[in-house]
Each structure stands twice: as structure tokens, then as C-alpha cells.
C-alpha positions in Angstrom: -134.5 9.4 -36.2 -137.1 6.7 -35.7 -134.2 4.2 -35.3 -132.4 5.9 -32.8 -135.5 6.6 -30.8 -136.4 2.4 -30.8 -132.7 2.4 -29.3 -133.4 4.8 -26.4 -136.8 3.4 -25.6 -134.9 -0.3 -25.8 -131.9 1.1 -23.3 -134.6 2.3 -20.7 -136.6 -1.1 -21.0 -133.3 -2.9 -20.1 -132.4 -0.7 -17.3 -135.4 -0.9 -15.4 -135.2 -4.9 -15.9 -132.0 -4.6 -14.7 -133.2 -2.4 -11.5 -135.7 -5.0 -10.7 -133.2 -7.8 -10.4 -131.3 -5.7 -7.8 -134.5 -5.6 -5.9 -135.4 -8.9 -6.1 -131.8 -10.5 -5.7 -129.6 -11.5 -8.6 -127.4 -14.3 -7.9 -124.0 -12.3 -8.9 -125.0 -9.6 -7.0 -125.9 -11.6 -3.6 -122.7 -13.6 -4.0 -120.6 -10.1 -4.2 -122.1 -8.8 -1.7 -122.3 -11.6 0.8 -120.7 -11.1 4.1 -119.8 -14.8 4.8 -120.9 -18.2 5.1 -124.3 -18.1 7.6 -124.5 -14.2 7.6 -127.3 -12.6 5.2 -126.5 -9.3 3.6 -130.7 -8.0 4.2 -132.6 -6.9 7.2 -135.6 -9.2 6.1 -133.6 -12.3 5.5 -131.3 -11.8 8.4 -131.7 -14.2 11.6 -132.6 -12.5 14.7 -129.4 -13.4 16.2 -127.5 -11.5 13.6 -126.6 -7.6 14.2 -124.4 -4.9 12.6 -122.1 -2.7 14.7 -120.3 -0.5 12.6 -118.5 -1.9 9.4 -119.0 -5.6 11.0 -121.6 -8.6 11.4 -121.8 -9.9 14.8 -123.7 -12.9 16.2 -125.2 -13.0 19.4 -126.2 -16.7 20.5 -127.4 -17.0 23.8 -125.3 -19.0 25.9 -122.5 -18.4 24.1 -121.6 -14.5 23.9 -118.1 -14.2 24.7 -116.7 -16.7 21.7 -119.6 -15.6 19.2 -118.7 -11.8 19.5 -115.0 -13.1 18.4 -115.7 -10.6 15.0 -117.4 -7.9 16.8 -116.1 -6.4 19.8 -112.9 -9.2 20.1 -112.1 -8.0 16.8 -112.4 -4.0 17.6 -109.8 -4.7 21.1 -107.7 -6.5 18.5 -107.6 -3.5 16.3 -107.0 -1.0 18.9 -104.3 -3.6 20.6 -102.8 -3.4 17.2 -102.9 0.5 17.3 -101.1 1.0 20.3 -100.6 -2.1 22.9 -98.0 -2.4 26.1 -95.3 -3.1 23.4 -95.8 -0.8 20.3 -96.3 -4.0 18.3 -98.6 -3.9 15.6 -98.5 -6.9 13.5 -100.9 -7.7 11.2 -103.9 -6.6 13.5 -103.7 -2.7 12.7 -105.2 -3.7 9.4 -108.7 -4.4 10.6 -110.1 -1.4 10.7 -112.6 -0.7 8.0 -112.1 -4.2 6.6 -114.7 -6.7 5.4 -116.1 -9.2 7.6 -115.7 -11.8 4.5 -112.2 -11.7 5.4 -112.9 -13.1 8.6 -113.5 -16.4 9.4 -117.0 -16.8 11.2 -117.6 -17.4 14.4 -117.9 -21.0 15.4 -120.2 -22.9 17.9 -118.4 -23.7 21.3 -119.6 -27.7 20.4 -116.3 -28.9 21.0 -112.9 -28.3 22.8 -111.2 -29.0 19.3 -113.5 -26.6 17.6 -113.0 -23.7 20.1 -109.5 -24.6 19.8 -109.1 -24.1 16.4 -111.3 -21.0 16.2 -109.1 -19.3 18.9 -105.8 -20.2 16.9 -107.3 -19.0 13.9 -108.1 -15.7 15.6 -104.9 -15.5 16.9 -103.0 -16.3 13.1 -105.3 -13.2 11.6 -104.8 -10.8 14.8 -101.2 -11.3 15.0 -101.4 -11.7 18.8 -98.0 -12.7 20.3 -98.9 -15.5 22.4 -96.2 -17.9 24.0 -97.7 -21.5 22.9 -94.8 -23.0 25.0 -96.7 -21.9 28.2 -99.4 -24.4 29.7 -101.3 -22.1 30.8 -102.1 -20.8 27.2 -102.8 -24.0 25.7 -105.0 -24.5 28.6 -106.7 -20.6 27.5 -107.1 -22.1 23.9 -109.6 -24.3 25.0 -111.8 -21.6 26.5 -114.8 -20.5 24.9 -114.6 -16.5 25.7 -111.8 -15.0 23.2 -111.5 -12.3 26.2 -109.2 -14.8 27.9 -106.6 -14.4 25.6 -106.3 -10.8 26.4 -106.6 -11.1 30.0 -105.2 -13.9 31.4 -102.5 -15.1 28.4 -98.9 -14.7 28.2 -97.2 -12.9 25.9 -94.4 -13.3 24.0 -92.0 -10.1 24.0 -91.2 -8.8 20.8 -88.4 -6.7 22.2 -85.0 -7.3 21.4 -82.1 -5.9 23.8 -78.5 -6.7 24.0 -76.4 -6.4 26.6 -72.6 -6.2 27.4 -71.1 -6.8 30.6 -67.4 -6.3 31.8 -66.2 -7.0 35.5 -62.8 -6.4 36.4 -60.8 -5.9 40.1 -58.3 -3.5 38.2 -61.0 -0.6 38.8 -60.2 -1.5 42.8 -56.5 -1.7 42.4 -55.8 -5.4 43.0 -55.8 -8.5 41.0 -57.1 -11.5 43.1 -60.0 -13.9 43.6 -62.7 -13.0 41.0 -60.4 -11.6 38.9 -62.2 -10.7 35.3 -65.7 -11.5 34.0 -67.2 -11.0 30.4 -70.7 -11.6 29.5 -72.7 -11.0 26.7 -76.8 -11.7 26.8 -79.3 -11.0 23.6 -82.6 -11.3 23.9 -85.3 -11.8 21.3 -88.6 -13.5 20.2 -86.8 -15.6 17.7 -85.0 -17.1 20.8 -88.5 -18.6 21.8 -87.9 -21.0 19.2 -84.9 -23.0 21.2 -85.9 -26.5 22.4 -84.5 -25.8 25.9 -87.4 -23.4 26.7 -89.5 -26.6 27.8 -87.1 -27.1 30.4 -87.5 -23.7 32.0 -89.7 -23.0 34.5 -93.7 -22.3 33.2 -95.5 -18.9 34.6 -99.4 -19.4 35.7 -100.3 -15.9 35.5 -100.8 -13.1 32.8 -97.4 -11.8 31.6 -94.9 -10.9 29.3 -92.0 -13.5 28.2 -88.5 -12.8 27.1 -86.1 -15.5 26.1 -82.6 -15.3 25.8 -78.8 -16.4 25.4 -76.0 -15.6 27.4 -72.3 -16.1 26.6 -69.9 -15.7 29.7 -66.6 -16.3 31.0 -65.2 -15.8 34.3 -61.6 -16.2 35.6 -60.6 -17.0 39.6 -56.7 -16.5 40.8 -55.4 -16.8 43.7 -54.2 -13.3 46.1 -51.1 -12.8 44.2 -50.2 -13.7 40.5 -46.5 -13.2 40.5 -45.5 -16.4 42.4 -45.4 -19.6 40.6 -46.5 -23.0 41.9 -49.0 -24.0 44.2 -50.2 -21.6 46.9 -51.4 -24.2 49.7 -54.3 -22.0 51.6 -55.1 -19.3 48.8 -57.7 -19.4 45.9 -57.1 -22.1 43.1 -56.7 -20.8 40.0 -59.8 -21.6 38.0 -62.3 -20.2 34.7 -65.1 -21.5 33.2 -66.9 -20.6 30.4 -70.8 -21.2 29.8 -73.8 -21.0 27.5 -76.9 -19.8 29.1 -80.4 -20.2 28.2 -82.7 -18.1 29.9 -86.5 -17.2 29.9 -88.0 -14.1 32.2 -91.9 -13.7 32.8 -92.4 -10.4 33.6 -95.9 -10.0 35.6 -96.5 -6.1 35.9 -99.9 -6.4 37.1 -98.2 -8.4 40.5 -95.3 -6.7 40.6 -93.2 -10.2 40.0 -90.6 -11.6 37.6 -89.4 -15.2 37.6 -86.1 -15.9 35.9 -85.0 -19.2 35.1 -81.5 -20.6 33.2 -80.0 -23.9 32.2 -75.9 -23.7 31.5 -73.9 -25.7 29.2 -70.3 -25.1 29.3 -66.8 -26.6 31.1 -64.6 -25.3 33.7 -60.8 -25.6 33.4 -58.1 -25.0 30.7 -60.9 -25.6 27.8 -62.5 -22.5 29.0 -59.0 -20.9 28.2 -59.1 -18.4 30.9 -55.4 -18.4 31.5 -54.9 -17.4 27.8 -57.4 -14.5 28.1 -55.4 -13.0 31.5 -52.2 -13.5 29.9 -53.2 -11.6 27.1 -54.6 -8.9 29.4 -51.9 -8.3 31.5 -49.8 -7.9 28.3 -51.9 -5.5 26.7 -52.0 -3.1 30.3 -48.5 -1.5 31.0 -47.0 -2.3 34.0 -48.4 -5.6 34.7 -46.8 -9.2 34.7 -47.6 -12.2 33.1 -49.5 -14.6 35.2 -47.8 -17.4 36.8 -49.2 -20.6 38.1 -52.6 -21.3 35.5 -51.1 -24.7 34.7 -52.1 -25.5 38.2 -55.8 -24.6 38.0 -58.9 -26.6 38.0 -58.7 -29.6 35.8 -61.4 -30.0 32.9 -65.0 -30.7 33.9 -68.5 -30.6 32.2 -71.0 -27.7 33.6 -74.5 -28.5 33.4 -76.3 -25.8 35.9 -80.0 -25.0 36.6 -80.5 -21.6 38.2 -84.2 -19.8 39.2 -84.4 -16.1 40.4 -87.8 -14.8 42.0 -88.3 -11.1 42.8 -91.1 -9.4 44.4 -92.0 -5.5 44.5 -92.8 -4.7 47.5 -92.7 -0.6 47.6 -93.7 1.1 44.2 -93.2 5.1 44.2 -92.3 6.7 41.3 -88.8 8.1 42.4 -88.6 4.9 44.7 -89.0 0.9 44.5 -88.1 -1.8 46.5 -88.0 -5.4 45.6 -87.4 -8.7 47.3 -85.3 -11.7 45.6 -84.9 -15.5 46.3 -82.5 -17.6 44.1 -81.3 -21.0 43.9 -78.7 -22.7 41.8 -78.0 -26.7 41.6 -75.4 -28.6 39.1 -72.2 -29.2 38.9 -70.7 -25.4 39.0 -72.9 -23.8 41.9 -75.6 -25.4 44.5 -76.6 -22.7 46.4 -79.5 -21.2 48.2 -80.0 -16.7 48.6 -82.1 -14.1 49.0 -81.7 -10.2 48.8 -83.1 -6.8 48.8 -82.8 -4.3 45.8 -83.7 -0.3 46.6 -83.9 1.9 43.3 -83.9 5.6 43.7 -84.4 8.2 41.2 -85.9 8.6 37.8 -87.1 5.6 36.2 -89.9 3.2 34.4 -91.1 0.6 36.6 -88.6 -2.2 37.3 -91.5 -4.9 36.1 -92.7 -2.7 32.7 -89.8 -4.3 30.8 -86.3 -5.2 31.0 -84.7 -2.1 32.0 -84.6 -0.5 28.5 -86.4 -0.3 25.3 -86.4 1.4 22.4 -87.7 4.9 21.9 -90.8 4.2 19.9 -91.9 1.2 22.2 -91.0 4.0 25.3 -93.5 6.3 23.6 -96.4 4.1 22.7 -96.6 2.8 26.4 -96.3 6.5 27.8 -92.5 5.6 29.4 -89.8 8.0 30.1 -87.3 7.8 27.3 -84.7 9.3 29.9 -83.7 7.3 32.9 -81.3 8.3 35.6 -81.1 6.4 38.8 -79.1 4.4 41.6 -79.3 1.0 42.8 -78.4 -0.5 46.2 -78.3 -4.5 46.5 -77.8 -7.0 49.2 -77.8 -10.6 49.0 -76.7 -13.5 51.3 -76.6 -17.2 49.8 -76.1 -20.5 51.9 -73.0 -22.3 49.7 -73.6 -26.2 49.2 -71.1 -26.6 46.4 -68.6 -24.3 44.3 -66.8 -26.0 41.6 -63.9 -22.8 41.4 -63.2 -23.6 44.9 -63.7 -27.4 45.6 -62.7 -28.8 41.8 -65.0 -30.6 39.1 -67.9 -33.1 40.1 -66.8 -35.9 37.7 -62.9 -35.1 37.1 -61.4 -35.2 40.9 -57.7 -35.1 39.5 -57.2 -31.2 40.1 -53.8 -30.5 41.7 -55.0 -28.3 44.2 -58.6 -27.6 45.7 -59.8 -25.9 48.8 -61.0 -28.8 51.1 -64.5 -28.6 51.8 -64.4 -27.8 55.7 -62.6 -24.5 54.7 -65.0 -23.2 52.3 -67.5 -20.7 53.7 -71.0 -21.6 54.3 -72.6 -18.4 54.3 -71.4 -15.2 51.7 -72.9 -12.1 51.4 -72.6 -9.5 48.8 -73.4 -5.8 48.2 -73.2 -3.5 45.4 -74.0 0.2 44.4 -74.7 1.6 41.1 -75.5 4.1 38.8 -77.5 3.4 35.9 -78.5 5.6 32.9 -80.6 4.9 29.6 -81.6 7.6 26.5 -83.9 5.6 24.6 -82.4 2.3 23.4 -79.1 3.1 24.6 -78.1 2.8 28.3 -75.1 1.9 30.5 -74.6 1.1 33.9 -71.6 1.4 36.6 -71.2 -0.7 39.4 -69.2 -1.2 42.7 -69.6 -4.7 44.2 -68.3 -6.2 47.2 -67.9 -9.7 48.5 -67.4 -11.2 51.9 -64.5 -14.0 52.3 -65.0 -17.2 50.3 -63.3 -19.6 52.5 -61.2 -19.7 55.5 -58.3 -17.0 56.9 -59.0 -14.4 53.6 -60.8 -11.4 53.2 -63.2 -9.1 51.6 -63.2 -8.7 47.5 -64.3 -5.7 45.4 -64.3 -5.4 41.8 -65.9 -3.0 39.4 -68.9 -3.6 36.3 -69.4 -2.4 33.5 -72.5 -2.8 31.6 -73.7 -1.4 27.9 -77.3 -1.8 27.1 -79.1 -1.8 23.8 -82.6 -1.9 22.5 -83.7 -2.9 18.9 
């Protein structure tokens, strides 16, 4: 019993000593509890410029409040952004709620531009904020002291992935002439932002969301009839082109503005396989005869074209929107300048909120309509300087037949009406288009368009 009593007494003495060490400060205990470099764990030895907010320590130096609130206010904003932001994108920042500050690098003093930039980049890496570093505006923002600029003025990279399949044909209007067939595939995804061509596309200079995409398209053109062989002088020449388009869309929802720029690479002529496609199509459709005359088409030539389109909302109501647009193209395929008007009527999400379709989860996060049903009326006019499908290629001038430059219509108008419907991440568009004569002594032309859209 005496030995047991001695053991109990010894344990009590050791326990009391251990408690005193915790109060006075044990090195092991301090290292475990230490929030991070430069931030103290107790009120007694904590500098006056360090305060506590919630579960996070926050530095409040005079004269650098914006940058040094990096741990507190800005991180809270990042967590809210991760929980529910404009695109439904969570990334890694949604995991910060309740996380200890020792996992976050301490705020840096804005002594130099390099230290500020490194601090901002570190914050972006941790939060997963989808910034588009190819934009000059964003590179300038990284030098700023206030992390609020990263949210209020930056250009984000959209996480949306959209596939659009388009098919044009004048068979819907019971004709087979002029612009007779078009097939196009558009794909938008954030991974395509790594395309080096993006540095040749137009930068944007205000807060926006960027979409990067690739398109593959083929267009076919024939004379007023394909049942007569040989060259039909005074008529449209056979021509077709195949090209790859790299494009970038900057969507500015605040200013109701959209900027699209694209760079095309391809070929016009027999290498585009336009004649083979029409021949296969005619053989597949009953009562269609084999097209004659493709051997006289525009000769092979290189396509390099740059395109720009600007759209600005001038009326923005829940069930009606009016948008004006201006566009320009320059290169070896088309060189023209134009403008137009777009009117939308029905039940839809704002035009500048996305690309017309998003996956259901994103729509729910943003509070947008899951189902859209609306009509679109469009009207455009273009001033034509050059059209390779009529006048032949720029480098190869050996085409057997082309339209003389003096016969090319220098002003061309186009109008269309369409019905559009989306259900969550799936959509369809049906459009009827009408084009004014493209060269002398010819007539108006019409075709139908079908588009299928998918959001992932």
C-alpha cells in the first residue's frame, strides 16, 4: 500500500509540472500551436497589428490593408466564390472553410512588385481562381497590392465545355445552288486556352469571362444548276473550302458586351473534298442526280483569315433583347466589313451570361433558367472587298473560271429568323436564312440551318 501511495504521489507531482510548462510555454507545445511565421499564438506576445477573425489570423498593417487582408477578408471571399460563383466552379477553394491558417502562406509586405506578384500568384494557386494569364490586363493586376482586383477587374477563364454541331443546306428550300451545303463542329473548353494561337487573338481590357474553342468547317458552292456539265459562264463557279478555326470569346456581362476573334487556317479547292462530299450526298438522297462540273472548280490555294466580331446589348429586358454587332474579316478567303442587328424574344437567359447553353448544375448555381424557348431575328449588311469563292485564290490564279471583280456585288445583306430551345445542357436551333445576290444578274438565295448544342 505504501508503494502504491508513493506512485500516486509521484504521478500528481509530474502532472502539476506538466501543467506549469503548458502555461509558461513548452517548445513542443508552441510549435504545434504556432499559426505560422510572424504570427503569435497568445494575446500577450501577439503584435498589436495582428487580430483574430473567426478561425483565421489576419494582419492589419497601416498603409497596406488591401494586400495584408489576404488571409482574412480575401480568403473568405475565395471560399464564398468556391461555394457558389458565377460559373458553378468550385475547384480547391471550397475546402478552405474551417482550415487552419498555418496551411496558408503569410501575407507579404508590398515592398517590391516582384514580391506582390509572387504573393498574388501564390494566392491564386491555393484558391484555384480561374484567371486567364494570357490577358495583358491580368498580368497588370498581378502587380497590384489589393487582392480585391483579382475579383473585381480580372478576366476569368470559363470552365464551360460546349459542343455545337451545325448543318446548312438549301435542300430545305428545294434548291441546289450557290451556297448549297455547310458542315461545322465547334468545341469550347478551358483546356484549349493552352493553344499558342491565343496570343494572336484580341485581348480584352475589362472584367470578363474568356472562352477558347476550335472549329472545323466545310462550305460548298455551286452554279444555279449542277445537272449541266462544263463551265456555266455568267454563273457562280464551283468552289469549296475546308478550314480549322481557333477562336476566343470574351463575355462581359456587366457592360453587355461580347468580343470574338478568330484565326482561320485551311485550303480552298479540290483538296477540301467538297466535290466528293456533294457527290456522296446526292447519291444518298433519292431523286438526286450526280453533280456535274466539279472539275472546273476554284483551284487549290491556302486560306489564312483573321476575323473579329463585336456585340453590344442596347436593350435588355427579361423577355426581349436587342443587340447591335460589327464584324470584319481580312485574309485570303474573305475581306469584308459589316454590321447588323439581333433581336431576341421569348423566355431566355441574358445573352451575355454565357454562350447560350450551360450544364444544368451551373444554371442552378447561377439562378438561371433551365429551359429556354425563344425566337431570334437577325439582319446584317457587309461591304465586300474580296471573296475567294467567287474570284479565286490569292496565290493561285490558274482557276479555269472565276467571276470578274467588276461583277462582284460590293454590298450584300443577309437576314434570318430562328427558333431556339434548350433543356439544361442540351439545345436545338432551327434557322431560315436569306442572302441577297452576290454577283451581277443573279437572284436571292435561301437555305436552312440546324444546330445541336451540348454542354458538359
